[in-house]
FIKOLZA-1660 file (N, C-alpha, C; in steps of 0.1 Angstrom, whole numbers, plus 5000, padded with zeros to 4 digits):
% residues 243
   i   px   py   pz ch aa at
   1 8739 4414 2023  A  M  N
   1 8745 4407 2033  A  M CA
   1 8757 4401 2035  A  M  C
   2 8761 4401 2044  A  D  N
   2 8773 4397 2048  A  D CA
   2 8777 4380 2054  A  D  C
   3 8789 4375 2051  A  I  N
   3 8792 4356 2054  A  I CA
   3 8802 4354 2059  A  I  C
   4 8800 4353 2071  A  L  N
   4 8817 4345 2078  A  L CA
   4 8820 4328 2076  A  L  C
   5 8824 4327 2066  A  I  N
   5 8831 4312 2069  A  I CA
   5 8843 4305 2078  A  I  C
   6 8841 4298 2085  A  V  N
   6 8848 4298 2096  A  V CA
   6 8855 4281 2097  A  V  C
   7 8863 4275 2092  A  D  N
   7 8874 4263 2095  A  D CA
   7 8884 4261 2099  A  D  C
   8 8893 4259 2105  A  D  N
   8 8906 4257 2109  A  D CA
   8 8913 4251 2097  A  D  C
   9 8910 4249 2083  A  E  N
   9 8911 4242 2073  A  E CA
   9 8912 4254 2061  A  E  C
  10 8924 4255 2057  A  H  N
  10 8916 4270 2046  A  H CA
  10 8915 4264 2033  A  H  C
  11 8915 4254 2031  A  R  N
  11 8912 4249 2016  A  R CA
  11 8897 4241 2017  A  R  C
  12 8891 4241 2031  A  E  N
  12 8880 4239 2035  A  E CA
  12 8874 4255 2030  A  E  C
  13 8874 4263 2035  A  V  N
  13 8872 4276 2035  A  V CA
  13 8873 4281 2018  A  V  C
  14 8883 4278 2014  A  A  N
  14 8881 4275 2001  A  A CA
  14 8871 4276 1990  A  A  C
  15 8864 4266 1993  A  I  N
  15 8858 4250 1990  A  I CA
  15 8844 4261 1992  A  I  C
  16 8842 4263 2003  A  I  N
  16 8829 4273 2006  A  I CA
  16 8830 4285 2001  A  I  C
  17 8838 4293 1998  A  E  N
  17 8839 4307 1992  A  E CA
  17 8832 4301 1979  A  E  C
  18 8837 4290 1968  A  H  N
  18 8835 4289 1959  A  H CA
  18 8821 4286 1961  A  H  C
  19 8819 4274 1966  A  L  N
  19 8800 4274 1965  A  L CA
  19 8794 4285 1961  A  L  C
  20 8797 4296 1970  A  L  N
  20 8792 4308 1972  A  L CA
  20 8786 4316 1957  A  L  C
  21 8796 4314 1950  A  K  N
  21 8797 4320 1940  A  K CA
  21 8784 4314 1932  A  K  C
  22 8780 4330 1927  A  G  N
  22 8764 4326 1916  A  G CA
  22 8754 4322 1924  A  G  C
  23 8757 4329 1939  A  A  N
  23 8744 4321 1948  A  A CA
  23 8731 4334 1943  A  A  C
  24 8718 4327 1946  A  P  N
  24 8709 4338 1942  A  P CA
  24 8710 4348 1956  A  P  C
  25 8716 4353 1963  A  F  N
  25 8714 4362 1974  A  F CA
  25 8726 4378 1971  A  F  C
  26 8719 4385 1977  A  N  N
  26 8727 4397 1978  A  N CA
  26 8734 4392 1987  A  N  C
  27 8747 4385 1982  A  I  N
  27 8759 4388 1994  A  I CA
  27 8772 4395 1991  A  I  C
  28 8773 4410 1999  A  K  N
  28 8784 4419 1997  A  K CA
  28 8796 4417 1999  A  K  C
  29 8798 4411 2017  A  R  N
  29 8806 4407 2015  A  R CA
  29 8813 4392 2025  A  R  C
  30 8826 4385 2022  A  I  N
  30 8829 4374 2028  A  I CA
  30 8835 4376 2037  A  I  C
  31 8838 4372 2049  A  Y  N
  31 8846 4370 2058  A  Y CA
  31 8850 4355 2061  A  Y  C
  32 8866 4358 2065  A  K  N
  32 8869 4341 2065  A  K CA
  32 8878 4341 2080  A  K  C
  33 8875 4331 2085  A  A  N
  33 8882 4326 2101  A  A CA
  33 8887 4315 2101  A  A  C
  34 8896 4310 2107  A  Y  N
  34 8900 4301 2108  A  Y CA
  34 8906 4290 2125  A  Y  C
  35 8901 4298 2133  A  S  N
  35 8898 4297 2145  A  S CA
  35 8885 4306 2152  A  S  C
  36 8889 4294 2164  A  L  N
  36 8872 4307 2175  A  L CA
  36 8878 4318 2180  A  L  C
  37 8892 4319 2182  A  K  N
  37 8896 4335 2186  A  K CA
  37 8893 4343 2178  A  K  C
  38 8896 4340 2161  A  E  N
  38 8897 4349 2152  A  E CA
  38 8884 4352 2145  A  E  C
  39 8874 4345 2150  A  T  N
  39 8856 4343 2142  A  T CA
  39 8853 4354 2150  A  T  C
  40 8856 4352 2169  A  I  N
  40 8850 4362 2178  A  I CA
  40 8857 4374 2177  A  I  C
  41 8869 4375 2171  A  E  N
  41 8872 4389 2167  A  E CA
  41 8865 4398 2159  A  E  C
  42 8864 4390 2146  A  I  N
  42 8861 4396 2134  A  I CA
  42 8840 4400 2143  A  I  C
  43 8834 4392 2151  A  L  N
  43 8818 4397 2149  A  L CA
  43 8821 4403 2159  A  L  C
  44 8827 4407 2169  A  K  N
  44 8829 4418 2175  A  K CA
  44 8831 4433 2172  A  K  C
  45 8835 4429 2159  A  K  N
  45 8841 4441 2153  A  K CA
  45 8832 4443 2139  A  K  C
  46 8827 4434 2135  A  Y  N
  46 8818 4438 2122  A  Y CA
  46 8802 4430 2127  A  Y  C
  47 8791 4431 2119  A  P  N
  47 8781 4429 2127  A  P CA
  47 8775 4418 2117  A  P  C
  48 8783 4405 2116  A  V  N
  48 8774 4396 2102  A  V CA
  48 8763 4388 2104  A  V  C
  49 8757 4385 2096  A  P  N
  49 8746 4379 2104  A  P CA
  49 8746 4365 2099  A  P  C
  50 8755 4359 2094  A  V  N
  50 8753 4346 2086  A  V CA
  50 8767 4337 2091  A  V  C
  51 8771 4327 2100  A  V  N
  51 8784 4323 2101  A  V CA
  51 8781 4307 2095  A  V  C
  52 8789 4303 2084  A  L  N
  52 8791 4290 2085  A  L CA
  52 8803 4283 2088  A  L  C
  53 8798 4276 2101  A  C  N
  53 8812 4274 2107  A  C CA
  53 8811 4255 2109  A  C  C
  54 8825 4256 2112  A  D  N
  54 8831 4242 2110  A  D CA
  54 8821 4237 2126  A  D  C
  55 8827 4227 2130  A  I  N
  55 8817 4226 2144  A  I CA
  55 8832 4223 2157  A  I  C
  56 8839 4217 2148  A  E  N
  56 8849 4210 2155  A  E CA
  56 8863 4215 2152  A  E  C
  57 8867 4225 2161  A  M  N
  57 8883 4229 2154  A  M CA
  57 8891 4225 2168  A  M  C
  58 8905 4233 2165  A  P  N
  58 8914 4234 2174  A  P CA
  58 8912 4244 2181  A  P  C
  59 8911 4242 2198  A  G  N
  59 8910 4258 2201  A  G CA
  59 8902 4263 2205  A  G  C
  60 8889 4253 2201  A  G  N
  60 8874 4255 2206  A  G CA
  60 8870 4252 2194  A  G  C
  61 8858 4248 2199  A  N  N
  61 8843 4245 2186  A  N CA
  61 8832 4250 2185  A  N  C
  62 8824 4248 2173  A  G  N
  62 8814 4255 2170  A  G CA
  62 8802 4258 2179  A  G  C
  63 8800 4246 2189  A  L  N
  63 8788 4251 2199  A  L CA
  63 8793 4261 2211  A  L  C
  64 8810 4260 2210  A  E  N
  64 8809 4274 2218  A  E CA
  64 8807 4288 2217  A  E  C
  65 8809 4284 2202  A  L  N
  65 8809 4301 2194  A  L CA
  65 8790 4299 2194  A  L  C
  66 8785 4295 2193  A  A  N
  66 8770 4295 2193  A  A CA
  66 8765 4298 2207  A  A  C
  67 8771 4295 2214  A  E  N
  67 8773 4298 2233  A  E CA
  67 8777 4312 2233  A  E  C
  68 8788 4319 2228  A  W  N
  68 8793 4332 2232  A  W CA
  68 8782 4337 2222  A  W  C
  69 8779 4336 2209  A  I  N
  69 8767 4347 2201  A  I CA
  69 8757 4347 2212  A  I  C
  70 8747 4336 2216  A  E  N
  70 8733 4340 2223  A  E CA
  70 8741 4349 2236  A  E  C
  71 8754 4346 2245  A  D  N
  71 8757 4351 2254  A  D CA
  71 8756 4367 2253  A  D  C
  72 8763 4371 2243  A  N  N
  72 8764 4386 2236  A  N CA
  72 8755 4390 2226  A  N  C
  73 8740 4381 2225  A  K  N
  73 8727 4387 2224  A  K CA
  73 8728 4391 2208  A  K  C
  74 8739 4386 2200  A  L  N
  74 8740 4390 2189  A  L CA
  74 8734 4384 2178  A  L  C
  75 8727 4396 2167  A  E  N
  75 8718 4386 2155  A  E CA
  75 8726 4381 2151  A  E  C
  76 8731 4367 2147  A  T  N
  76 8735 4359 2142  A  T CA
  76 8731 4346 2136  A  T  C
  77 8725 4344 2128  A  E  N
  77 8725 4327 2124  A  E CA
  77 8738 4318 2117  A  E  C
  78 8737 4306 2128  A  I  N
  78 8749 4292 2123  A  I CA
  78 8740 4286 2120  A  I  C
  79 8751 4285 2108  A  I  N
  79 8746 4271 2097  A  I CA
  79 8758 4261 2101  A  I  C
  80 8761 4250 2107  A  Y  N
  80 8769 4239 2113  A  Y CA
  80 8774 4236 2101  A  Y  C
  81 8791 4232 2098  A  L  N
  81 8792 4220 2091  A  L CA
  81 8806 4213 2096  A  L  C
  82 8800 4199 2091  A  T  N
  82 8808 4189 2096  A  T CA
  82 8814 4174 2094  A  T  C
  83 8825 4170 2091  A  G  N
  83 8825 4155 2086  A  G CA
  83 8821 4147 2090  A  G  C
  84 8818 4148 2103  A  H  N
  84 8811 4136 2111  A  H CA
  84 8793 4135 2113  A  H  C
  85 8789 4128 2112  A  T  N
  85 8777 4121 2115  A  T CA
  85 8768 4118 2130  A  T  C
  86 8779 4128 2139  A  D  N
  86 8772 4127 2153  A  D CA
  86 8758 4134 2158  A  D  C
  87 8750 4127 2160  A  F  N
  87 8742 4135 2162  A  F CA
  87 8733 4140 2176  A  F  C
  88 8746 4135 2186  A  S  N
  88 8748 4140 2196  A  S CA
  88 8747 4159 2197  A  S  C
  89 8757 4161 2187  A  Y  N
  89 8763 4178 2179  A  Y CA
  89 8748 4184 2178  A  Y  C
  90 8740 4173 2169  A  V  N
  90 8729 4183 2162  A  V CA
  90 8717 4188 2174  A  V  C
  91 8717 4177 2182  A  R  N
  91 8708 4179 2197  A  R CA
  91 8710 4190 2202  A  R  C
  92 8722 4193 2206  A  T  N
  92 8730 4202 2213  A  T CA
  92 8727 4214 2206  A  T  C
  93 8734 4217 2194  A  A  N
  93 8732 4225 2188  A  A CA
  93 8723 4229 2181  A  A  C
  94 8708 4225 2181  A  L  N
  94 8694 4227 2181  A  L CA
  94 8691 4236 2193  A  L  C
  95 8694 4240 2201  A  R  N
  95 8692 4246 2217  A  R CA
  95 8699 4256 2215  A  R  C
  96 8709 4258 2206  A  F  N
  96 8709 4271 2203  A  F CA
  96 8702 4280 2192  A  F  C
  97 8695 4270 2183  A  G  N
  97 8686 4277 2174  A  G CA
  97 8696 4278 2163  A  G  C
  98 8707 4270 2159  A  V  N
  98 8712 4270 2148  A  V CA
  98 8703 4268 2137  A  V  C
  99 8709 4273 2125  A  V  N
  99 8695 4272 2112  A  V CA
  99 8694 4258 2101  A  V  C
 100 8706 4251 2102  A  D  N
 100 8711 4238 2095  A  D CA
 100 8727 4235 2100  A  D  C
 101 8727 4225 2095  A  Y  N
 101 8734 4214 2100  A  Y CA
 101 8739 4201 2091  A  Y  C
 102 8754 4207 2080  A  L  N
 102 8754 4201 2069  A  L CA
 102 8765 4194 2072  A  L  C
 103 8766 4181 2065  A  V  N
 103 8778 4167 2065  A  V CA
 103 8788 4173 2054  A  V  C
 104 8797 4172 2055  A  K  N
 104 8809 4174 2045  A  K CA
 104 8809 4160 2037  A  K  C
 105 8812 4161 2022  A  P  N
 105 8817 4175 2016  A  P CA
 105 8798 4177 2014  A  P  C
 106 8803 4192 2014  A  I  N
 106 8788 4202 2014  A  I CA
 106 8784 4201 1996  A  I  C
 107 8773 4202 1990  A  E  N
 107 8771 4202 1982  A  E CA
 107 8763 4217 1979  A  E  C
 108 8766 4222 1968  A  R  N
 108 8760 4230 1963  A  R CA
 108 8742 4237 1966  A  R  C
 109 8740 4226 1965  A  E  N
 109 8722 4231 1968  A  E CA
 109 8717 4228 1980  A  E  C
 110 8724 4219 1994  A  S  N
 110 8721 4220 2004  A  S CA
 110 8728 4234 2006  A  S  C
 111 8736 4239 2006  A  L  N
 111 8745 4251 2013  A  L CA
 111 8732 4260 2010  A  L  C
 112 8728 4261 1994  A  W  N
 112 8720 4274 1992  A  W CA
 112 8709 4270 2002  A  W  C
 113 8701 4262 2001  A  T  N
 113 8689 4257 2008  A  T CA
 113 8691 4263 2021  A  T  C
 114 8700 4257 2029  A  A  N
 114 8703 4265 2043  A  A CA
 114 8706 4280 2044  A  A  C
 115 8712 4283 2034  A  L  N
 115 8713 4298 2033  A  L CA
 115 8703 4303 2033  A  L  C
 116 8691 4300 2024  A  K  N
 116 8677 4306 2023  A  K CA
 116 8670 4310 2033  A  K  C
 117 8672 4295 2041  A  K  N
 117 8666 4295 2054  A  K CA
 117 8675 4306 2063  A  K  C
 118 8683 4305 2064  A  A  N
 118 8691 4315 2072  A  A CA
 118 8687 4331 2070  A  A  C
 119 8687 4335 2058  A  F  N
 119 8684 4347 2055  A  F CA
 119 8668 4348 2057  A  F  C
 120 8661 4344 2055  A  S  N
 120 8644 4343 2060  A  S CA
 120 8643 4347 2073  A  S  C
 121 8649 4343 2081  A  R  N
 121 8653 4347 2098  A  R CA
 121 8663 4359 2103  A  R  C
 122 8666 4368 2097  A  I  N
 122 8674 4378 2095  A  I CA
 122 8664 4393 2096  A  I  C
 123 8665 4398 2099  A  P  N
 123 8651 4414 2101  A  P CA
 123 8663 4419 2090  A  P  C
 124 8655 4429 2081  A  I  N
 124 8665 4436 2071  A  I CA
 124 8668 4447 2079  A  I  C
 125 8686 4443 2070  A  V  N
 125 8693 4452 2074  A  V CA
 125 8690 4470 2067  A  V  C
 126 8692 4479 2072  A  E  N
 126 8693 4490 2066  A  E CA
 126 8699 4491 2061  A  E  C
 127 8701 4497 2046  A  E  N
 127 8714 4507 2038  A  E CA
 127 8719 4513 2052  A  E  C
 128 8714 4525 2057  A  A  N
 128 8724 4533 2061  A  A CA
 128 8736 4527 2073  A  A  C
 129 8731 4511 2074  A  G  N
 129 8742 4509 2086  A  G CA
 129 8752 4498 2078  A  G  C
 130 8748 4498 2066  A  E  N
 130 8756 4493 2054  A  E CA
 130 8764 4500 2055  A  E  C
 131 8759 4513 2048  A  E  N
 131 8772 4522 2049  A  E CA
 131 8783 4525 2056  A  E  C
 132 8777 4526 2069  A  R  N
 132 8786 4535 2081  A  R CA
 132 8790 4523 2085  A  R  C
 133 8789 4508 2077  A  N  N
 133 8799 4497 2084  A  N CA
 133 8813 4494 2076  A  N  C
 134 8810 4498 2059  A  A  N
 134 8820 4504 2047  A  A CA
 134 8825 4515 2056  A  A  C
 135 8823 4525 2054  A  A  N
 135 8833 4542 2059  A  A CA
 135 8842 4537 2066  A  A  C
 136 8836 4529 2081  A  E  N
 136 8842 4528 2090  A  E CA
 136 8855 4514 2091  A  E  C
 137 8853 4502 2078  A  I  N
 137 8864 4497 2075  A  I CA
 137 8876 4508 2066  A  I  C
 138 8869 4515 2060  A  V  N
 138 8879 4525 2053  A  V CA
 138 8886 4530 2057  A  V  C
 139 8882 4540 2069  A  K  N
 139 8887 4547 2082  A  K CA
 139 8901 4540 2086  A  K  C
 140 8897 4526 2085  A  D  N
 140 8905 4520 2097  A  D CA
 140 8920 4512 2082  A  D  C
 141 8914 4510 2073  A  I  N
 141 8921 4507 2066  A  I CA
 141 8931 4518 2063  A  I  C
 142 8928 4532 2059  A  K  N
 142 8937 4548 2059  A  K CA
 142 8947 4549 2068  A  K  C
 143 8941 4545 2083  A  K  N
 143 8950 4547 2094  A  K CA
 143 8962 4537 2090  A  K  C
 144 8956 4521 2086  A  Y  N
 144 8968 4511 2088  A  Y CA
 144 8979 4515 2076  A  Y  C
 145 8976 4519 2065  A  I  N
 145 8980 4522 2051  A  I CA
 145 8994 4536 2059  A  I  C
 146 8989 4545 2066  A  Y  N
 146 8995 4559 2070  A  Y CA
 146 9005 4551 2080  A  Y  C
 147 9002 4543 2084  A  E  N
 147 9014 4538 2100  A  E CA
 147 9020 4527 2091  A  E  C
 148 9018 4520 2078  A  H  N
 148 9031 4512 2073  A  H CA
 148 9030 4512 2059  A  H  C
 149 9028 4527 2056  A  C  N
 149 9027 4527 2040  A  C CA
 149 9049 4529 2036  A  C  C
 150 9052 4527 2047  A  S  N
 150 9069 4523 2046  A  S CA
 150 9073 4512 2045  A  S  C
 151 9059 4500 2044  A  E  N
 151 9066 4483 2046  A  E CA
 151 9062 4482 2034  A  E  C
 152 9065 4464 2026  A  D  N
 152 9058 4464 2017  A  D CA
 152 9046 4456 2020  A  D  C
 153 9035 4464 2017  A  I  N
 153 9024 4461 2021  A  I CA
 153 9015 4461 2003  A  I  C
 154 9006 4453 2009  A  S  N
 154 8995 4455 1995  A  S CA
 154 8983 4449 1997  A  S  C
 155 8977 4450 1988  A  R  N
 155 8958 4447 1990  A  R CA
 155 8953 4438 1995  A  R  C
 156 8963 4424 1988  A  K  N
 156 8957 4412 1994  A  K CA
 156 8956 4414 2011  A  K  C
 157 8972 4415 2010  A  E  N
 157 8976 4418 2028  A  E CA
 157 8966 4422 2034  A  E  C
 158 8960 4437 2031  A  I  N
 158 8959 4446 2039  A  I CA
 158 8940 4438 2041  A  I  C
 159 8934 4433 2029  A  A  N
 159 8920 4425 2027  A  A CA
 159 8923 4416 2038  A  A  C
 160 8932 4406 2043  A  E  N
 160 8931 4397 2049  A  E CA
 160 8935 4404 2062  A  E  C
 161 8938 4413 2069  A  K  N
 161 8938 4415 2080  A  K CA
 161 8927 4423 2082  A  K  C
 162 8919 4426 2078  A  F  N
 162 8908 4436 2078  A  F CA
 162 8889 4421 2077  A  F  C
 163 8896 4410 2069  A  F  N
 163 8889 4405 2071  A  F CA
 163 8879 4406 2065  A  F  C
 164 8880 4407 2049  A  I  N
 164 8878 4413 2037  A  I CA
 164 8880 4408 2028  A  I  C
 165 8871 4407 2017  A  H  N
 165 8876 4402 2001  A  H CA
 165 8881 4413 1996  A  H  C
 166 8894 4412 1987  A  P  N
 166 8904 4421 1982  A  P CA
 166 8894 4432 1972  A  P  C
 167 8887 4426 1967  A  D  N
 167 8878 4431 1956  A  D CA
 167 8866 4439 1964  A  D  C
 168 8864 4434 1970  A  Y  N
 168 8855 4443 1983  A  Y CA
 168 8861 4455 1986  A  Y  C
 169 8874 4453 1991  A  L  N
 169 8886 4465 1997  A  L CA
 169 8885 4479 1983  A  L  C
 170 8890 4469 1978  A  S  N
 170 8889 4477 1956  A  S CA
 170 8872 4490 1962  A  S  C
 171 8865 4476 1958  A  H  N
 171 8852 4487 1957  A  H CA
 171 8846 4497 1970  A  H  C
 172 8851 4496 1979  A  I  N
 172 8849 4506 1994  A  I CA
 172 8853 4515 1991  A  I  C
 173 8869 4514 1988  A  F  N
 173 8880 4522 1990  A  F CA
 173 8875 4533 1979  A  F  C
 174 8873 4528 1967  A  K  N
 174 8873 4537 1951  A  K CA
 174 8856 4546 1962  A  K  C
 175 8849 4540 1964  A  E  N
 175 8835 4544 1967  A  E CA
 175 8839 4556 1973  A  E  C
 176 8842 4557 1983  A  K  N
 176 8843 4564 1999  A  K CA
 176 8854 4571 1994  A  K  C
 177 8867 4569 1990  A  E  N
 177 8881 4581 1986  A  E CA
 177 8881 4587 1973  A  E  C
 178 8871 4583 1962  A  G  N
 178 8875 4589 1952  A  G CA
 178 8888 4584 1944  A  G  C
 179 8894 4575 1949  A  V  N
 179 8904 4573 1944  A  V CA
 179 8905 4563 1945  A  V  C
 180 8917 4550 1937  A  S  N
 180 8914 4532 1939  A  S CA
 180 8930 4533 1951  A  S  C
 181 8930 4521 1956  A  F  N
 181 8934 4518 1970  A  F CA
 181 8949 4520 1962  A  F  C
 182 8951 4514 1955  A  S  N
 182 8964 4514 1951  A  S CA
 182 8973 4532 1945  A  S  C
 183 8967 4536 1941  A  L  N
 183 8969 4552 1938  A  L CA
 183 8970 4561 1951  A  L  C
 184 8960 4556 1963  A  Y  N
 184 8958 4562 1978  A  Y CA
 184 8972 4557 1983  A  Y  C
 185 8979 4543 1981  A  L  N
 185 8989 4535 1992  A  L CA
 185 9003 4543 1981  A  L  C
 186 9003 4548 1965  A  I  N
 186 9015 4558 1964  A  I CA
 186 9016 4568 1965  A  I  C
 187 9004 4573 1965  A  K  N
 187 9003 4590 1975  A  K CA
 187 9011 4592 1990  A  K  C
 188 9005 4580 1993  A  C  N
 188 9010 4582 2010  A  C CA
 188 9025 4579 2013  A  C  C
 189 9030 4570 2004  A  R  N
 189 9042 4568 2003  A  R CA
 189 9054 4580 1998  A  R  C
 190 9048 4589 1987  A  I  N
 190 9055 4602 1981  A  I CA
 190 9047 4610 1992  A  I  C
 191 9042 4614 2000  A  E  N
 191 9041 4626 2012  A  E CA
 191 9051 4619 2018  A  E  C
 192 9055 4608 2022  A  K  N
 192 9063 4602 2036  A  K CA
 192 9077 4607 2028  A  K  C
 193 9082 4605 2010  A  A  N
 193 9094 4605 2007  A  A CA
 193 9095 4621 2004  A  A  C
 194 9086 4627 2003  A  K  N
 194 9086 4648 2009  A  K CA
 194 9090 4649 2019  A  K  C
 195 9084 4645 2025  A  K  N
 195 9088 4648 2041  A  K CA
 195 9105 4644 2039  A  K  C
 196 9111 4630 2041  A  L  N
 196 9117 4628 2045  A  L CA
 196 9129 4635 2035  A  L  C
 197 9129 4638 2023  A  L  N
 197 9140 4651 2014  A  L CA
 197 9139 4660 2017  A  L  C
 198 9128 4668 2030  A  G  N
 198 9129 4682 2030  A  G CA
 198 9137 4684 2046  A  G  C
 199 9135 4674 2056  A  S  N
 199 9139 4672 2063  A  S CA
 199 9157 4662 2069  A  S  C
 200 9155 4658 2062  A  T  N
 200 9176 4653 2062  A  T CA
 200 9183 4652 2047  A  T  C
 201 9195 4648 2052  A  D  N
 201 9202 4647 2042  A  D CA
 201 9202 4631 2038  A  D  C
 202 9194 4625 2038  A  M  N
 202 9192 4612 2031  A  M CA
 202 9196 4605 2020  A  M  C
 203 9204 4597 2016  A  S  N
 203 9203 4600 1995  A  S CA
 203 9189 4594 1989  A  S  C
 204 9188 4595 1978  A  I  N
 204 9179 4597 1971  A  I CA
 204 9170 4575 1970  A  I  C
 205 9185 4575 1972  A  M  N
 205 9185 4555 1974  A  M CA
 205 9177 4551 1986  A  M  C
 206 9184 4560 1998  A  K  N
 206 9177 4559 2010  A  K CA
 206 9165 4557 2016  A  K  C
 207 9158 4571 2007  A  V  N
 207 9148 4580 2008  A  V CA
 207 9135 4570 2004  A  V  C
 208 9137 4564 1990  A  S  N
 208 9134 4552 1983  A  S CA
 208 9129 4541 1992  A  S  C
 209 9136 4538 2001  A  M  N
 209 9138 4524 2008  A  M CA
 209 9125 4529 2019  A  M  C
 210 9128 4541 2023  A  M  N
 210 9123 4542 2035  A  M CA
 210 9107 4548 2035  A  M  C
 211 9104 4550 2020  A  S  N
 211 9091 4556 2015  A  S CA
 211 9083 4538 2011  A  S  C
 212 9089 4527 2012  A  G  N
 212 9083 4518 2007  A  G CA
 212 9084 4512 1994  A  G  C
 213 9098 4514 1990  A  Y  N
 213 9099 4514 1976  A  Y CA
 213 9115 4504 1976  A  Y  C
 214 9116 4493 1971  A  S  N
 214 9131 4485 1969  A  S CA
 214 9140 4490 1952  A  S  C
 215 9133 4499 1946  A  N  N
 215 9134 4503 1931  A  N CA
 215 9138 4512 1935  A  N  C
 216 9147 4523 1936  A  P  N
 216 9149 4537 1933  A  P CA
 216 9141 4543 1917  A  P  C
 217 9142 4531 1907  A  A  N
 217 9136 4538 1894  A  A CA
 217 9121 4535 1896  A  A  C
 218 9117 4529 1899  A  Y  N
 218 9099 4526 1902  A  Y CA
 218 9097 4541 1912  A  Y  C
 219 9104 4543 1921  A  F  N
 219 9102 4552 1931  A  F CA
 219 9103 4563 1924  A  F  C
 220 9113 4568 1919  A  T  N
 220 9110 4580 1911  A  T CA
 220 9105 4583 1902  A  T  C
 221 9094 4569 1893  A  K  N
 221 9089 4571 1883  A  K CA
 221 9074 4577 1893  A  K  C
 222 9069 4570 1906  A  H  N
 222 9058 4571 1909  A  H CA
 222 9056 4586 1911  A  H  C
 223 9071 4593 1926  A  F  N
 223 9072 4604 1926  A  F CA
 223 9072 4617 1915  A  F  C
 224 9074 4614 1901  A  K  N
 224 9075 4624 1893  A  K CA
 224 9058 4621 1885  A  K  C
 225 9055 4607 1890  A  R  N
 225 9037 4608 1884  A  R CA
 225 9025 4619 1897  A  R  C
 226 9031 4618 1910  A  I  N
 226 9023 4627 1911  A  I CA
 226 9025 4639 1915  A  I  C
 227 9043 4643 1916  A  T  N
 227 9045 4658 1922  A  T CA
 227 9043 4662 1908  A  T  C
 228 9051 4657 1898  A  G  N
 228 9057 4666 1883  A  G CA
 228 9073 4661 1884  A  G  C
 229 9076 4663 1893  A  I  N
 229 9090 4665 1891  A  I CA
 229 9097 4652 1898  A  I  C
 230 9112 4651 1895  A  T  N
 230 9118 4639 1901  A  T CA
 230 9123 4645 1917  A  T  C
 231 9127 4634 1928  A  P  N
 231 9131 4633 1942  A  P CA
 231 9145 4648 1942  A  P  C
 232 9151 4645 1929  A  K  N
 232 9162 4653 1928  A  K CA
 232 9159 4665 1930  A  K  C
 233 9149 4673 1916  A  E  N
 233 9144 4684 1919  A  E CA
 233 9136 4690 1925  A  E  C
 234 9129 4686 1933  A  Y  N
 234 9115 4684 1946  A  Y CA
 234 9132 4690 1961  A  Y  C
 235 9140 4685 1960  A  R  N
 235 9149 4685 1969  A  R CA
 235 9159 4700 1971  A  R  C
 236 9161 4701 1952  A  A  N
 236 9169 4712 1949  A  A CA
 236 9160 4724 1951  A  A  C
 237 9142 4720 1947  A  Q  N
 237 9135 4731 1948  A  Q CA
 237 9134 4737 1966  A  Q  C
 238 9135 4732 1972  A  L  N
 238 9137 4729 1986  A  L CA
 238 9149 4743 1994  A  L  C
 239 9156 4734 1986  A  E  N
 239 9169 4745 1987  A  E CA
 239 9171 4761 1983  A  E  C
 240 9160 4759 1970  A  D  N
 240 9162 4771 1962  A  D CA
 240 9155 4781 1976  A  D  C
 241 9147 4773 1983  A  L  N
 241 9138 4779 1991  A  L CA
 241 9143 4786 2001  A  L  C
 242 9152 4774 2006  A  K  N
 242 9156 4780 2024  A  K CA
 242 9168 4790 2021  A  K  C
 243 9172 4792 2004  A  G  N
 243 9183 4804 2003  A  G CA
 243 9195 4801 2007  A  G  C
% end
């Protein structure tokens, strides 16, 4: 089961994520958003069944999110998080069928109780649907790596871009591709370097930089690891083949 945490304060999101550790539920992915706009972007792309949402945020609030979810007929349960005890919000929230309303600071027990209630209201998601979703995420990540492998990108950065936890990214990538994320990135960069070595007269240092490596020695080490020869030897082989 997936969960989306929404709060404009990064510290609050981190606290909720910590409280979810050890929860007696099968939580597969934790998405994070810091605004109403970002939340809607995630929900348009991923079918997240439970949203833990701060009720008051800049640029939109939790009640607007509930209305958007209802208008778009999403099967998403909402648990509101707030630092205020304004029960006029509660009355409005109940109209949208929200699961619960938790007052900050959130206690682990009350959070788990609310989640149990939310999960009991969700139809069982078929495993095939979960697999399709993971496959789609990996496909998008591969495309992003291909387009940006010459840049200084990292697992953490890509995980944040796709609203997933870095550990989950590693898990589904290895599961779907049979190689680790880091090795896939290295192979992508070396393929780019091979093309540059064969089609340009750039120096090895320049090819290194254009392939995402600021350290030429590190580049040479990775190149030899993947191809069995150094960049200089690879270029010499291509020259010999050309005659």
